[in-house]
C-alpha positions, 0 to 999 in steps of 0.5 A: 309525702315529701318525695311525692310533692317534689315529684309532682312539683317537678312534673312538666306542665300542660299547655297554658298552665304556669305550674303543676298544682297539688291538693291545697295549693289553690287554698294556700294561694287564696289564704296568702291573698286574703292575708295581704289584701283582706277578705272581699265583702259584698256591698249588701253584706256590708249594709246588713252589718252596718244595720245590725251594728246600729241596732245593737250599738256596735261600731262598724269599722270598714 
């Protein structure tokens, strides 16, 4: 598996692409971004969570 990964990582990219991706790369990149910057949440979801927090006496920390 390591040989396979090294072979693909060293492959020439197509025009317009910065690097060759292998399965799992996009997910690892998003995970790193989420760990650094947090998970984006839509405003309606935040409003629903606040409503539920008030209903069940749970503090909402944003």
